[in-house]
C-alpha positions as CSV (number, residue, x, y, z in Angstrom):
1,M,-6.5,18.7,-34.7
2,Q,-8.8,19.5,-32.0
3,L,-8.0,17.5,-28.8
4,A,-11.0,16.1,-27.2
5,T,-11.4,15.7,-23.8
6,E,-14.0,13.5,-21.8
7,N,-15.1,12.2,-18.2
8,Y,-12.8,9.2,-17.5
9,L,-15.7,6.9,-16.2
10,I,-17.5,8.1,-19.5
11,Q,-14.7,7.1,-21.9
12,V,-13.7,3.7,-20.1
13,S,-17.3,2.3,-20.4
14,N,-16.3,2.7,-24.7
15,W,-13.0,1.2,-24.6
16,P,-13.0,-2.4,-25.7
17,E,-12.9,-5.1,-22.9
18,K,-10.9,-7.6,-24.4
19,G,-7.8,-7.6,-27.2
20,K,-4.6,-5.3,-27.7
21,H,-5.3,-1.4,-28.9
22,I,-4.2,1.5,-29.5
23,L,-6.1,4.4,-27.5
24,A,-5.5,7.5,-29.6
25,Q,-7.0,10.9,-31.0
26,F,-6.0,10.3,-34.7
27,D,-8.6,11.1,-37.9
28,E,-8.1,10.4,-41.3
29,N,-4.5,11.3,-41.6
30,S,-2.8,12.1,-38.3
31,I,-2.4,11.0,-34.5
32,V,-2.1,12.9,-31.7
33,V,1.6,10.9,-29.7
34,Y,2.9,12.6,-26.4
35,Q,6.7,13.1,-25.8
36,A,8.6,13.8,-22.6
37,Y,11.6,16.8,-23.1
38,R,13.5,19.1,-21.7
39,P,12.0,22.4,-20.9
40,E,14.4,24.2,-23.3
41,I,13.7,21.5,-26.1
42,A,10.0,22.0,-25.3
43,S,10.1,25.5,-24.8
44,F,11.2,26.3,-28.8
45,A,8.9,23.7,-30.3
46,A,5.7,25.3,-28.6
47,S,6.6,28.8,-29.2
48,K,7.7,27.8,-33.5
49,G,5.7,25.4,-34.2
50,Y,8.4,22.8,-34.9
51,F,11.5,21.1,-33.0
52,G,14.9,23.1,-33.3
53,G,17.2,24.6,-31.1
54,E,18.7,21.9,-28.9
55,F,16.4,19.1,-31.0
56,S,18.4,16.1,-32.2
57,L,17.0,13.5,-34.1
58,S,19.8,11.1,-32.6
59,R,18.0,11.0,-29.1
60,M,16.1,8.1,-28.2
61,S,12.9,9.0,-27.3
62,W,9.9,7.4,-26.4
63,I,6.3,8.4,-27.3
64,K,3.2,7.2,-26.2
65,P,-0.2,7.6,-27.6
66,N,-2.0,8.3,-24.1
67,F,-1.0,11.4,-22.1
68,L,-1.2,9.7,-18.7
69,W,0.8,7.2,-20.2
70,M,3.5,9.4,-21.2
71,M,3.1,11.0,-17.4
72,Y,3.5,8.0,-15.5
73,R,6.6,7.3,-17.7
74,S,8.3,10.2,-17.3
75,G,7.8,10.5,-13.4
76,W,5.2,13.0,-13.7
77,G,7.3,15.2,-15.4
78,T,10.0,14.8,-12.7
79,K,12.3,12.8,-14.5
80,T,15.8,14.8,-15.6
81,G,14.6,15.5,-19.6
82,Q,11.6,14.6,-19.3
83,E,10.1,17.5,-17.3
84,V,7.8,18.9,-20.1
85,I,5.2,16.9,-22.3
86,L,4.1,17.8,-25.6
87,A,1.4,16.8,-27.8
88,V,2.7,15.9,-31.1
89,T,0.6,15.4,-33.8
90,I,2.4,13.1,-36.6
91,K,1.4,11.4,-40.2
92,R,-0.8,8.5,-39.7
93,T,1.1,6.3,-42.3
94,A,4.8,7.0,-40.7
95,F,2.9,5.9,-37.1
96,E,1.4,2.9,-38.8
97,F,4.9,2.4,-40.5
98,H,7.1,2.8,-37.1
99,Q,4.2,0.2,-35.3
100,M,4.7,-2.3,-38.1
101,L,8.6,-2.1,-38.0
102,Y,7.8,-3.0,-34.0
103,I,6.2,-5.8,-34.5
104,Q,8.3,-7.2,-36.7
105,I,11.7,-6.6,-34.7
106,L,9.9,-7.7,-31.5
107,F,8.8,-10.8,-33.6
108,Q,12.4,-11.7,-34.8
109,L,13.7,-10.8,-31.1
110,F,11.2,-13.7,-30.5
111,I,12.1,-16.4,-32.8
112,K,15.9,-15.6,-31.3
113,L,15.1,-16.1,-28.0
114,K,12.8,-19.5,-28.6
115,K,16.0,-20.7,-30.2
116,N,17.9,-20.3,-27.1
117,G,15.3,-21.5,-25.0
118,K,14.8,-18.3,-23.6
119,K,11.0,-16.8,-23.3
120,L,10.6,-13.0,-23.8
């Protein structure tokens, strides 16, 4: 997928004014997400086209559908272990599955907190 760029002032005029939305680049089959990595992991992935080397599936990591959001969360690439941001294309079915899983977990947490008289 070729990443499209556009002037912020033009882009923001096309965004929804209300509601909750995921703003991302996607097509029928895939979505681009951004993830922060240590330089060694990012270098391996960028040069080989896949994750390997020091990459570990047991590592907890956040993905974001927006590059600037990920830059902000990584301290603009200054946080240890988050110095390099990669654009990663994943299957939309995987993204949507994990999104629904997160919503279910969040709902269960909300119910549990509500039963205990607490707020989310």
